[in-house]
C-alpha positions as CSV (number, residue, x, y, z in Angstrom):
1,M,2.6,36.6,-7.9
2,T,3.9,33.2,-8.9
3,K,1.4,30.6,-9.8
4,K,1.0,27.7,-7.4
5,L,1.8,24.2,-8.5
6,K,-1.5,22.3,-8.8
7,I,-0.8,18.7,-7.7
8,C,-3.5,16.1,-7.8
9,A,-2.8,13.1,-5.5
10,V,-4.9,10.0,-6.3
11,T,-5.8,7.5,-3.5
12,T,-7.9,4.4,-4.0
13,T,-7.2,2.3,-0.9
14,R,-6.6,2.5,2.8
15,A,-3.0,1.4,2.2
16,D,-1.9,4.0,-0.3
17,Y,-3.4,6.9,1.6
18,G,-1.8,5.7,4.9
19,I,1.6,5.5,3.1
20,M,1.3,8.9,1.3
21,R,-0.1,10.7,4.3
22,P,3.1,12.4,5.6
23,L,4.0,13.7,2.1
24,L,0.4,14.9,1.5
25,L,0.4,16.8,4.8
26,K,3.7,18.5,4.0
27,L,2.6,19.4,0.4
28,D,-0.6,20.9,1.8
29,A,1.4,23.1,4.1
30,Q,3.5,24.7,1.3
31,D,2.6,28.1,0.0
32,W,3.7,27.1,-3.5
33,V,1.4,24.1,-3.7
34,D,-2.3,23.8,-4.6
35,L,-3.0,20.2,-3.4
36,R,-6.1,18.4,-4.5
37,L,-7.1,14.9,-3.7
38,A,-9.0,12.6,-6.0
39,V,-10.5,9.9,-3.8
40,S,-11.8,6.6,-5.3
41,G,-11.8,2.8,-5.1
42,T,-12.5,1.1,-1.8
43,H,-12.4,4.4,0.2
44,L,-16.0,5.0,-0.9
45,L,-17.4,1.6,0.1
46,K,-18.9,0.8,3.5
47,G,-17.8,-2.9,3.2
48,F,-14.2,-1.8,3.2
49,G,-14.5,0.6,6.1
50,H,-15.6,3.8,4.2
51,T,-12.0,5.0,4.7
52,I,-12.6,8.4,3.1
53,D,-13.7,9.2,6.7
54,E,-10.0,8.9,7.7
55,I,-9.0,11.3,4.9
56,E,-11.6,13.9,5.9
57,K,-10.2,13.9,9.5
58,D,-6.9,15.3,8.0
59,H,-8.8,18.3,6.5
60,L,-7.1,17.9,3.1
61,N,-8.8,19.3,0.0
62,I,-10.9,16.4,-1.5
63,D,-11.5,17.8,-5.0
64,T,-13.5,14.9,-6.3
65,K,-14.9,11.5,-5.3
66,I,-14.8,9.1,-8.2
67,S,-16.8,5.9,-7.8
68,I,-15.4,2.9,-9.8
69,L,-16.5,-0.1,-7.6
70,S,-20.1,-1.0,-7.3
71,K,-20.0,-4.7,-6.7
72,A,-17.6,-7.5,-5.7
73,N,-14.6,-7.8,-8.1
74,D,-15.3,-11.5,-8.6
75,S,-14.2,-12.1,-12.2
76,P,-11.7,-11.0,-14.9
77,L,-14.7,-9.5,-16.7
78,E,-15.6,-7.4,-13.7
79,T,-12.0,-6.3,-13.4
80,G,-12.0,-5.2,-17.0
81,R,-15.2,-3.3,-16.5
82,I,-13.7,-1.5,-13.5
83,M,-10.6,-0.7,-15.6
84,A,-12.6,0.8,-18.4
85,K,-14.7,2.9,-16.1
86,T,-11.6,4.1,-14.2
87,V,-9.9,5.3,-17.4
88,E,-13.0,7.1,-18.6
89,K,-13.8,8.8,-15.4
90,F,-10.3,9.9,-14.5
91,T,-9.7,11.2,-18.1
92,Q,-12.8,13.3,-17.8
93,Y,-11.7,14.6,-14.4
94,F,-8.1,15.4,-15.5
95,E,-9.4,17.2,-18.6
96,T,-11.7,19.3,-16.4
97,S,-9.4,20.0,-13.5
98,R,-6.1,20.2,-15.5
99,P,-3.6,19.6,-12.6
100,D,0.1,20.4,-13.4
101,V,1.2,17.1,-11.9
102,V,-0.5,13.8,-10.9
103,L,0.9,11.9,-7.9
104,V,0.3,8.2,-7.6
105,L,1.7,5.3,-5.4
106,G,2.2,1.7,-6.0
107,D,0.9,-1.0,-8.3
108,R,-2.8,-1.7,-8.1
109,F,-4.7,-2.2,-11.3
110,E,-6.9,0.8,-10.8
111,M,-3.8,3.0,-10.3
112,F,-2.6,1.8,-13.7
113,E,-5.7,3.2,-15.3
114,V,-5.3,6.5,-13.4
115,A,-1.8,6.7,-14.8
116,A,-3.0,6.0,-18.3
117,A,-5.6,8.7,-18.0
118,A,-2.9,11.2,-17.0
119,V,-0.7,10.2,-20.0
120,V,-3.7,10.7,-22.4
121,C,-4.2,14.1,-20.9
122,R,-0.5,15.0,-21.2
123,I,0.0,15.5,-17.5
124,P,3.3,14.5,-15.9
125,L,3.2,11.7,-13.3
126,I,5.1,11.3,-10.1
127,H,5.3,7.6,-9.1
128,I,6.1,6.4,-5.6
129,A,7.4,2.8,-4.9
130,G,8.4,1.7,-8.4
131,G,11.1,-0.8,-9.2
132,E,9.8,-3.4,-6.7
133,T,8.8,-6.9,-7.5
134,T,6.0,-9.1,-6.2
135,Q,6.1,-12.3,-8.2
136,G,2.9,-13.7,-6.9
137,A,0.7,-10.8,-7.8
138,I,-0.7,-9.3,-11.0
139,D,0.4,-6.0,-9.5
140,E,3.9,-6.8,-10.8
141,V,3.1,-5.8,-14.4
142,F,1.0,-2.8,-13.5
143,R,3.8,-1.4,-11.3
144,H,6.4,-1.5,-14.1
145,S,3.8,-0.2,-16.6
146,I,3.2,2.8,-14.3
147,T,6.9,3.3,-14.1
148,K,7.1,3.7,-17.9
149,M,4.3,6.2,-17.9
150,S,5.8,8.3,-15.2
151,Y,8.2,11.3,-15.3
152,L,9.5,11.4,-11.8
153,H,10.3,8.4,-9.6
154,F,10.7,7.9,-5.9
155,A,12.1,4.5,-5.1
156,S,12.2,2.8,-1.7
157,T,15.8,1.3,-1.9
158,E,18.8,1.8,-4.1
159,A,18.2,-1.6,-5.7
160,Y,14.7,-0.5,-6.8
161,R,16.2,2.8,-8.1
162,Q,18.6,0.8,-10.3
163,R,15.8,-1.4,-11.6
164,I,13.8,1.7,-12.6
165,I,16.8,2.9,-14.5
166,Q,17.1,-0.6,-16.1
167,L,13.6,0.0,-17.4
168,G,15.0,2.9,-19.4
169,E,14.3,5.8,-17.1
170,D,16.8,8.7,-16.9
171,P,18.8,8.5,-13.6
172,K,18.4,12.3,-13.2
173,R,14.7,11.7,-12.6
174,V,15.0,8.6,-10.4
175,F,15.6,9.0,-6.6
176,N,16.1,6.6,-3.7
177,T,14.1,8.3,-1.0
178,G,13.4,5.3,1.2
179,A,9.8,4.2,2.0
180,L,7.2,6.7,3.2
181,G,5.8,3.9,5.4
182,V,8.9,3.9,7.5
183,E,8.5,7.6,8.1
184,N,5.0,6.9,9.3
185,V,6.3,4.4,11.8
186,K,8.9,6.8,13.1
187,K,6.6,9.7,13.6
188,V,3.2,8.3,14.6
189,K,2.4,8.5,18.3
190,C,0.7,5.1,19.0
191,L,-2.2,4.5,21.3
192,S,-1.6,2.8,24.6
193,K,-2.5,-0.9,24.7
194,K,-5.4,0.0,26.9
195,Q,-6.6,2.7,24.5
196,L,-6.3,0.3,21.6
197,A,-8.3,-2.4,23.4
198,K,-11.0,0.2,24.0
199,E,-11.0,1.4,20.4
200,L,-11.3,-2.2,19.1
201,Q,-13.6,-3.3,21.9
202,F,-11.5,-6.4,22.1
203,D,-9.6,-8.0,25.0
204,L,-5.8,-7.7,24.4
205,D,-4.6,-9.3,27.7
206,K,-3.4,-12.4,25.7
207,S,-0.4,-12.2,23.4
208,Y,-1.7,-11.6,19.9
209,A,-0.8,-11.5,16.2
210,V,-2.0,-9.1,13.5
211,V,-3.2,-10.9,10.4
212,T,-3.7,-9.6,6.8
213,F,-4.2,-12.0,4.0
214,H,-4.9,-10.9,0.4
215,P,-5.5,-13.0,-2.8
216,V,-2.5,-14.2,-4.7
217,T,-3.7,-13.0,-8.0
218,L,-1.3,-14.9,-10.3
219,E,-2.2,-18.3,-8.8
220,G,-5.7,-18.7,-10.1
221,H,-8.4,-19.2,-7.4
222,S,-6.0,-20.3,-4.7
223,A,-7.2,-17.7,-2.1
224,L,-9.6,-19.8,-0.1
225,T,-7.3,-22.9,-0.1
226,Q,-4.4,-20.8,1.2
227,L,-6.6,-19.0,3.7
228,N,-8.0,-22.3,5.1
229,E,-4.4,-23.4,5.8
230,L,-3.8,-20.1,7.7
231,L,-7.0,-20.5,9.7
232,K,-6.1,-24.0,10.7
233,V,-3.0,-22.5,12.4
234,I,-5.0,-19.8,14.1
235,K,-7.4,-22.4,15.3
236,N,-4.5,-24.3,16.8
237,H,-3.6,-21.3,19.1
238,P,-6.5,-20.6,21.5
239,E,-3.9,-19.2,23.9
240,M,-3.4,-16.3,21.6
241,S,-5.6,-13.6,20.2
242,F,-5.7,-12.5,16.5
243,I,-6.6,-9.0,15.1
244,I,-7.5,-9.8,11.5
245,T,-8.0,-7.1,8.8
246,K,-10.1,-7.7,5.7
247,A,-8.6,-8.4,2.3
248,N,-8.5,-5.8,-0.5
249,A,-10.8,-5.5,-3.5
250,D,-8.7,-7.9,-5.7
251,L,-10.2,-10.9,-7.4
252,D,-11.5,-13.3,-4.7
253,G,-11.1,-10.7,-2.0
254,E,-14.8,-10.8,-1.2
255,K,-14.6,-14.6,-0.8
256,I,-11.7,-14.2,1.7
257,N,-13.7,-11.7,3.7
258,A,-16.8,-13.8,3.8
259,K,-14.8,-16.8,5.1
260,L,-13.1,-14.6,7.7
261,E,-16.5,-13.3,8.9
262,E,-17.7,-16.9,9.3
263,F,-14.5,-18.0,11.1
264,V,-14.5,-15.0,13.6
265,Q,-18.1,-15.7,14.6
266,K,-17.0,-19.1,15.9
267,H,-13.7,-18.0,17.6
268,D,-13.9,-15.5,20.4
269,N,-10.1,-15.0,20.4
270,C,-10.4,-13.3,16.9
271,I,-11.6,-10.0,15.7
272,L,-12.2,-8.9,12.1
273,V,-12.0,-5.2,11.1
274,S,-12.6,-3.7,7.7
275,S,-9.9,-1.1,8.2
276,L,-7.8,-0.2,11.3
277,G,-6.5,3.1,9.9
278,T,-2.9,4.1,10.3
279,L,-3.0,4.9,14.0
280,K,-4.8,1.7,15.2
281,Y,-2.8,-0.4,12.8
282,F,0.5,0.8,14.0
283,S,-0.6,0.6,17.6
284,A,-1.7,-3.0,17.1
285,I,1.7,-3.8,15.6
286,K,3.6,-2.1,18.5
287,Y,2.1,-4.5,21.1
288,C,1.8,-7.7,19.0
289,E,4.0,-10.8,19.1
290,C,4.1,-10.9,15.3
291,V,2.4,-10.0,12.0
292,M,1.1,-12.8,9.8
293,G,-0.2,-12.9,6.2
294,N,1.0,-11.6,2.8
295,S,0.7,-7.8,2.9
296,S,3.5,-5.5,1.8
297,S,3.3,-3.8,5.1
298,G,4.7,-6.9,6.8
299,I,7.8,-6.4,4.6
300,V,8.2,-2.6,4.5
301,E,6.9,-1.2,7.7
302,V,6.7,-3.9,10.4
303,P,10.5,-4.3,10.7
304,S,10.7,-0.7,11.9
305,F,8.8,-1.9,15.0
306,N,11.4,-4.6,15.6
307,K,8.7,-7.2,15.2
308,P,8.8,-10.4,13.1
309,T,6.6,-11.1,10.1
310,V,5.3,-14.5,9.0
311,N,5.2,-13.9,5.3
312,I,3.0,-16.6,3.7
313,G,3.3,-17.7,0.1
314,D,4.5,-15.9,-3.0
315,R,2.5,-12.7,-3.0
316,Q,5.5,-10.6,-1.8
317,K,8.2,-12.8,-3.4
318,G,11.0,-10.7,-4.8
319,R,10.9,-7.8,-2.3
320,I,14.0,-6.9,-0.4
321,Q,13.6,-8.2,3.2
322,A,14.9,-7.5,6.6
323,N,16.1,-10.3,8.9
324,S,12.8,-10.3,10.7
325,I,10.8,-11.7,7.8
326,I,10.1,-15.5,8.1
327,N,8.9,-16.9,4.8
328,C,6.8,-20.0,4.5
329,K,4.7,-21.9,2.1
330,P,0.9,-21.5,2.3
331,V,0.4,-24.9,4.1
332,E,-0.5,-25.5,7.7
333,A,2.7,-27.2,8.7
334,D,5.0,-24.5,7.3
335,I,2.9,-21.6,8.7
336,E,2.9,-23.3,12.1
337,K,6.6,-23.7,12.0
338,A,7.1,-20.1,11.0
339,L,4.7,-18.8,13.7
340,R,6.6,-20.7,16.4
341,K,9.9,-19.2,15.1
342,A,8.3,-15.7,15.1
343,L,7.2,-16.1,18.7
344,K,10.8,-16.8,19.7
345,F,12.2,-13.9,17.7
346,N,14.2,-11.3,19.7
347,G,16.7,-10.0,17.3
348,K,17.6,-6.5,16.3
349,V,16.1,-5.5,13.0
350,D,17.7,-3.3,10.4
351,N,15.0,-2.1,8.0
352,P,16.4,-1.8,4.4
353,Y,13.6,0.7,3.5
354,G,15.2,3.8,4.9
355,K,15.5,5.8,8.1
356,G,12.2,7.8,8.0
357,N,12.9,11.1,6.2
358,S,11.3,10.3,2.9
359,S,8.8,13.1,2.6
360,E,11.3,15.9,3.1
361,Q,13.4,14.5,0.2
362,M,10.4,14.1,-2.0
363,L,9.1,17.6,-1.2
364,R,12.5,19.2,-2.2
365,I,12.7,17.2,-5.4
366,I,9.1,17.9,-6.5
367,K,9.7,21.6,-6.1
368,K,13.0,21.6,-8.0
369,T,11.5,19.5,-10.8
370,F,8.2,21.1,-11.4
371,Y,7.8,24.5,-9.7
372,N,8.0,27.3,-12.2
373,K,9.5,24.8,-14.7
374,E,8.4,23.7,-18.2
375,V,8.3,19.9,-18.4
376,D,9.2,18.2,-21.7
377,L,7.2,14.9,-21.8
378,K,9.2,13.6,-24.7
379,K,11.3,11.1,-22.7
380,V,14.4,9.5,-24.1
381,F,14.9,5.8,-23.3
382,Y,18.0,5.4,-21.2
383,D,20.1,2.6,-22.6
384,L,22.5,1.0,-20.1
385,E,24.9,-0.4,-22.6
386,K,25.4,3.1,-24.2
387,Q,26.4,4.7,-20.9
């Protein structure tokens, strides 16, 4: 009997699990795969929605829960402590569990430590969503660092694939599969508007926007200043409703969430949720007028709903964008102008992030690369000028 391929998929946030979900479900259904999840980060915190509950509903094998966050990430020193703890705990876990492959997505600082732990343990990495750029976020350097630690790469566009190759990765191990988030959009069966309103316990009779605003981590402590500009615009539109999701666990994220809680208490046309989960989030987008904020979802997934995104500031600067993305500076006048433009948007959107068949491609490539194969981790740097 042939040995199964033991794959450890690591998830630390609501975002990365929601994106990876179609691939994880497909992997779990394969008779040649032994899929195990390592769940960490904000999934384990009540203040961020305790989103491990969403994972448990999918009945995937949660092999371990690794706690790395115990307090607000409110300083570089605290970030450093989290990083050290993450490397230590995941190295210990990988040494004990010995997966054949580790699967990671994205660019967050804690995923950088997970990747480093896998490298130390001599375990090959599969990296999803490399080659992208976000000039306003510290994630930029972590993403490219994870790329250099990884063996197999799944890029969301051909331009991102070429950028990974430019970083010295062998083209034979770099694939343009499109974005898993687009596949989620194509396949999820959304709630009705009435069901969504009931789930949220919030009146959706008015036109509404979905808002997600994260810290811009390469601009010092600009988070509250920029958020206040956004809230001025929201305050100017009592004729609309706003579904606001909390910020992530980056530096100043807790300050953003505290300010949002204070604001929502004073404005009945707003609701604040820790985490919507994939189904409610996509359902909210389906019926909204537009999405506002600085989340990558507004760039990658929202265009597949044919909805406009008001993209505020530089957090997502550098990403390839559909024609539905309306960029603006993080100041009231610019955000207001962008919102008014979004409310008039009625164009047809061509999403550059693929057609929604990413997981099937990934599944086939993972099997071909790793199943019953010996992997040589001694990578050769691919020099463009020598080709």
